[in-house]
N, C-alpha and C positions, 0 to 999 in steps of 0.2 A: 652646385655646378658653377655658379657665378664666381665663387672663391677660386676654384680650379682654373677657370679662364683668366682671372686676375693674376694668379701666381704664374701661369704660363706666359702671360703678357709681360710680367716683370722680368722673368728670366730671358725672354726674347729680347728685351731692351738691353740686358747686359751683354748680349752677343755683339752689339755694335763696337765694343772695345776690342774684340778679337781675342785670340788665345795668347798672343805674345806682345801685343801693343801696350803702350804705356798710357796712363790717364792722369789727369791732374785732380787734386783734391780741392782746388779753389783757393788755396793759400800758398801756392807756389811749390808745394811738395808734390812729387810724382812717385808713382809706384807701378810695378808691373802687374798686369792682370794675368789670370790663368794660374798655371801651376809651376811656373819657372822658379828654380831654386835661386835664392839670393843669400848674400852674406851680410850680417849685421855684427858690429862690434861696439863695445863700450864698457862702462863700469856698471856693475850690479848695484842697484839701489835698494831693492827689496826682494826677498825670497819668501815664497809661500809654499812650504812643503805639503801642506794639507790639500791645496788646490792644484799642485803640480805646475806652478808658474813662477816667473820672476820678472822683474822690471830692470831694464838697463837704460842708461842715458847714452845715446849714440854720439858719434863724433861731431854731429851738427848741434848737439845740445838737446835734441828731442828725446822724449821718453818713449820706449818701445816695450810693450807688454808681450812677453814670450811665454807661450804655453807649451808644456811637454805632453805630447799625445800619449794615450794609453798603450799604443803599439810600437813605441820607440824601442830601439835596442837596449838591452840591459846595461851596457857600458855607458850609455847616455844618461840613464836613470841614476847610475852610480855617480857620475860626474855632477849631475844636478844636485844630488844629496850633499855634496861637499861644497856647494856654492856658499859664499859669504858676502855680505854687503861690502862693497869696495873692490871686489875681485874684478879683474879685466877679463872679458870673454869675447870670443869670436864664434859665431854660430851660423850654420847654414839652415835654411828653412824657406817657408813661403809666407808672404804677407796675406793675411785674411782680410785686412782693411788697412787704413793709413797707419795705425799705431799698434796693431795686433799681428803677431808673428808666431807661426807654428814651427817649433824646433824640428829639424831633421837630424842635425849632428852638431856636437861641439867640435871646433877646430883647434888644432894646436897653434899656439902663438909663440913666435920666436923673440919675444921681448926680453 
């Protein structure tokens, strides 16, 4: 019972950020809380087909770990399977934390 109360207290503390407000990670970086869709772009540095994930270095030089959820559209899985190190990508998704991003969709780039 104490664990349940502790978990509820932790989740209640997260509510102070609100569903669409931004918060700081303490190092100057900010991210949106909640489920707002955001766009990230950069060069692919590593692809892990077994785990369904890849890393990109974004425009600010930060690494972002992108996970491909099991319920994403088939076309997104197909695009993920063609990724190679050095590819430039733009993706929509949601930040799970400062450097972890869950893919919603690959975006077309006009480069």
